[in-house]
C-alpha positions, 0 to 999 in steps of 0.5 A: 781852138784845136780839139785834141784827139783823145784816141791816141792819148790815154791817161790811164796808160800814161799813169801806168808808164809813169808808175813803172818808170818810178818803180824801176828807178826806185828798185835800181837806186835801192839796190845801189844804196843797199850795196853800201856797207860803210858810208863815208862820214863826210857824206852825212847821216842821211846821204841816201835820201837825195838819191831816193828822191831824185832818181825815181822822179827822173824814172817817172819822167823817163816813163812819161817820155816813153809813153809820149814817144810810143803814142805815134800811130805808125803803120811801118813796122821798121819805124815803129821798131825804131820808136820803141828802141829810141824810147828805151834809150830815152828811159835809160838816159833818164835813169842814168841822169837821175842816178848821177844827180842823186849820187853826186857827192857820195858814190858818184865821185 
């Protein structure tokens, strides 16, 4: 069996990034949901539950992806900058997909 190098993988930092992604996505979708004054009756009484579940979960996946992308130890500063920028884009992509999936059929129509 191949031994995993534990120096580059830190569970505590992974959990922090997952929590950060979850919190950012929850705040984002909460802001969107609170901006709705009069929801349409065809959405149902509890239309807001789905986006409040799906979007933060996708944000947590985005946070985990950011952590995994940034675990590479690269000495070249330009490539490291590209990795940081790509991890931000991946995080925004996960938030966007979570928002689309969560609000599908209600605000995303």
